[in-house]
C-alpha positions in Angstrom: 105.0 98.1 85.9 107.9 99.0 88.1 109.0 101.8 85.9 105.6 103.4 86.1 105.5 102.7 89.9 108.8 104.6 90.1 107.5 107.6 88.1 104.3 107.7 90.1 106.3 107.5 93.4 108.8 110.1 92.5 106.4 112.6 90.9 103.8 112.0 93.6 106.3 112.4 96.4 107.5 115.7 95.0 103.9 116.9 94.9 103.1 115.5 98.3 106.2 117.2 99.8 105.2 120.5 98.3 101.7 120.3 99.7 103.0 119.2 103.1 105.4 122.1 103.3 102.8 124.6 102.2 100.2 123.3 104.7 102.6 123.0 107.6 103.9 126.5 107.0 100.4 128.0 107.0 99.5 126.1 110.2 102.7 127.1 112.0 102.4 130.8 111.1 98.8 131.0 112.3 97.2 131.0 108.9 95.1 127.8 109.2 92.2 129.5 107.6 94.2 129.8 104.4 94.6 126.0 104.0 91.4 125.4 102.0 92.6 127.3 99.0 95.7 125.1 98.9 93.6 122.0 98.7 91.4 123.6 96.1 94.4 124.3 93.9 95.6 120.7 94.5 92.2 119.3 93.4 92.1 121.4 90.2 95.6 120.3 89.4 94.7 116.6 89.9 91.6 116.9 87.8 93.5 118.7 85.0 96.2 115.9 84.9 93.5 113.2 84.8 91.7 115.1 82.0 94.9 115.4 79.9 95.6 111.7 80.4 92.0 110.8 79.3 92.3 113.1 76.2 95.6 111.5 75.2 94.3 107.9 75.7 90.8 108.2 74.1 91.6 110.9 71.6 94.4 109.0 70.0 92.2 106.0 69.3 90.3 108.1 66.7 93.5 108.7 64.7 94.9 106.6 61.8 97.7 104.1 62.5 100.3 106.5 61.1 99.0 109.5 63.1 99.0 107.4 66.3 102.6 106.4 65.7 103.6 110.0 65.0 101.8 111.3 68.1 103.2 108.5 70.2 106.7 109.1 69.0 106.6 112.9 69.4 105.0 112.8 72.9 107.5 110.1 74.0 110.3 112.5 73.1 108.6 115.3 74.9 108.1 113.1 78.0 111.8 112.2 78.0 112.7 115.9 77.8 110.4 116.8 80.7 111.5 113.9 82.9 115.2 114.8 82.2 114.6 118.4 83.2 112.7 117.3 86.3 115.4 115.0 87.7 118.1 117.6 87.2 116.0 120.3 88.7 115.1 118.3 91.8 118.7 117.2 92.3 119.8 120.8 92.3 117.0 122.1 94.6 116.2 119.2 96.9 118.2 120.7 99.8 116.7 124.1 99.4 113.1 123.2 98.5 111.6 124.1 101.8 113.1 127.6 101.9 112.2 128.2 98.3 108.5 127.3 98.9 108.3 129.3 102.1 109.5 132.4 100.1 106.8 131.8 97.4 104.2 131.2 100.0 105.0 134.5 101.8 104.5 136.3 98.5 101.2 134.5 97.9 100.0 135.4 101.4 100.7 139.0 100.7 98.7 138.9 97.4 95.6 137.0 98.5 93.7 133.7 98.4 93.9 133.3 94.6 97.7 133.4 94.8 97.7 130.7 97.4 95.5 128.5 95.1 97.7 129.3 92.1 100.9 128.3 94.1 99.5 124.9 94.9 98.0 124.4 91.5 101.3 125.2 89.6 103.4 123.1 92.0 101.1 120.0 91.8 99.9 120.5 88.2 103.5 120.4 86.8 104.1 117.0 88.4 100.7 115.7 87.4 101.1 116.7 83.7 104.6 115.1 83.6 103.2 111.9 85.1 100.2 111.8 82.7 102.4 112.2 79.7 105.1 109.8 80.8 102.6 107.1 81.8 100.7 107.5 78.6 103.9 107.0 76.6 104.6 103.8 78.6 101.0 102.6 77.9 101.7 102.9 74.2 104.9 101.0 74.5 103.3 97.9 75.9 100.6 95.5 74.8 99.0 95.5 78.3 97.8 99.0 79.0 96.5 98.0 82.5 99.8 97.3 84.2 101.4 100.8 83.6 98.3 102.4 85.0 98.3 100.1 88.0 102.0 100.7 88.6 101.5 104.5 88.4 98.5 104.5 90.8 100.3 102.3 93.3 103.3 104.7 93.1 101.0 107.7 93.7 99.3 106.1 96.6 102.7 105.2 98.2 103.7 108.9 97.7 100.6 110.1 99.4 101.2 107.9 102.4 104.9 108.9 102.6 103.8 112.6 102.3 101.4 112.2 105.2 104.2 110.5 107.3 106.5 113.4 106.5 103.8 115.9 107.7 103.3 114.0 110.9 107.0 113.9 111.5 107.0 110.1 111.6 109.4 109.6 108.7 112.8 111.2 108.0 115.0 110.3 105.0 117.8 112.0 103.1 115.8 113.6 100.3 118.9 114.6 98.3 120.0 110.9 98.1 116.5 109.6 97.5 116.0 111.9 94.5 119.5 111.2 93.2 119.1 107.4 93.1 115.5 107.5 91.9 116.5 110.1 89.3 119.3 107.8 88.0 116.8 105.0 87.6 114.4 107.3 85.8 117.1 108.3 83.4 117.5 104.6 82.4 113.7 104.3 82.0 113.6 107.5 79.9 116.3 106.1 77.6 114.0 103.1 76.9 111.0 105.5 76.3 113.1 107.5 73.9 114.1 104.4 72.0 110.5 103.3 71.7 109.5 106.8 70.5 112.1 106.5 67.7 110.5 103.1 66.9 107.1 104.8 66.6 108.5 107.4 64.2 110.1 104.7 62.2 106.8 102.8 61.9 105.2 106.0 60.7 108.0 106.3 58.0 109.1 109.6 59.5 112.5 108.1 60.3 114.2 105.4 58.2 115.9 102.1 59.1 113.1 100.2 60.8 114.3 96.9 59.2 118.0 97.6 59.9 118.3 95.6 63.1 121.3 95.9 65.4 120.7 92.4 66.8 117.8 90.0 67.3 117.7 87.9 70.4 114.0 87.2 70.4 114.8 83.5 70.5 116.8 83.9 73.7 114.5 86.5 75.4 111.0 86.0 73.9 108.9 89.1 74.3 106.0 87.0 75.6 108.1 85.3 78.4 107.9 86.5 82.0 111.5 87.8 82.0 111.0 89.4 78.6 107.8 91.1 79.9 109.7 92.1 83.1 112.6 93.7 81.1 110.1 95.5 78.8 108.1 96.7 81.8 111.1 98.1 83.6 113.4 99.3 80.9 111.2 99.2 77.7 113.7 96.6 76.6 113.3 95.4 73.0 115.0 92.1 71.8 115.3 93.3 68.2 116.1 97.1 68.2 117.0 98.9 65.1 120.4 100.6 64.7 118.8 104.0 65.0 116.9 103.1 68.2 120.1 101.8 69.8 122.0 104.9 68.7 119.6 107.3 70.2 119.4 105.1 73.4 123.2 105.3 73.8 123.5 108.9 72.9 121.0 109.9 75.5 121.8 107.5 78.3 125.6 107.8 78.5 126.0 111.6 78.7 122.9 112.3 80.7 123.6 109.6 83.3 127.3 110.7 83.7 126.2 114.4 84.1 123.5 113.4 86.6 125.7 111.3 88.8 128.8 113.6 88.8 129.5 115.1 92.2 128.0 118.5 92.7 130.4 121.4 92.7 130.9 123.3 95.9 131.6 127.0 95.8 135.2 127.9 96.8 135.5 129.5 100.2 136.2 133.2 100.1 139.3 134.3 102.1 138.6 136.1 105.3 139.5 139.8 105.3 141.2 141.5 108.2 
């Protein structure tokens, strides 16, 4: 549940910040009449994201077991790729997000109302689709499909409140640090989702080695215990992973986390000319 709260919070906060920046810029530049197209674009993006989530959830129930496992495994890998791209992109652009959006909004204002709606739709829709895909993958990885949804909804609601506080000027935090630490936690969560995706592909007989267990500590950490459920909910922890699952988990987590947490390079200062 915490993992899905985190993805809902982070993705929702990104979308909320984008909307707040767009709306605030229009208001400050005397274009308050252009705000409704922004909200229309946001509404369409939210509806599309919910529709994609519903199609994934209810459409997959009509498939055979093998097809469900193949779909779940492939979409888990896609979700991990999207989240990995997202955390690196936000780490790189967090400091310059406001200026970048202002530039895009100036271009949209010059084109017309449709461009404003498209700007909001693309900004929010990207986050919404990533959230729908990642949460659906988490739902498939647990026996209780309600908790991941509750966690994601609570995260999104928290993000909306934080976005409103940002807009009102009542909250100021270091966004670069916030996205760095939440990004690092999401990389750990994504590693667990990747491992479970490999497990799905093994169950569908696409990948071998399902019975080749690296270890089995089910007696020490029972999956149905509260701490077993907690570890599974946060990290997608499995007490009896296969060797292939553990290998993919380590091969993803180690280099990605090291690359993500390394200090950002600063451009060398150019010598002054006489």
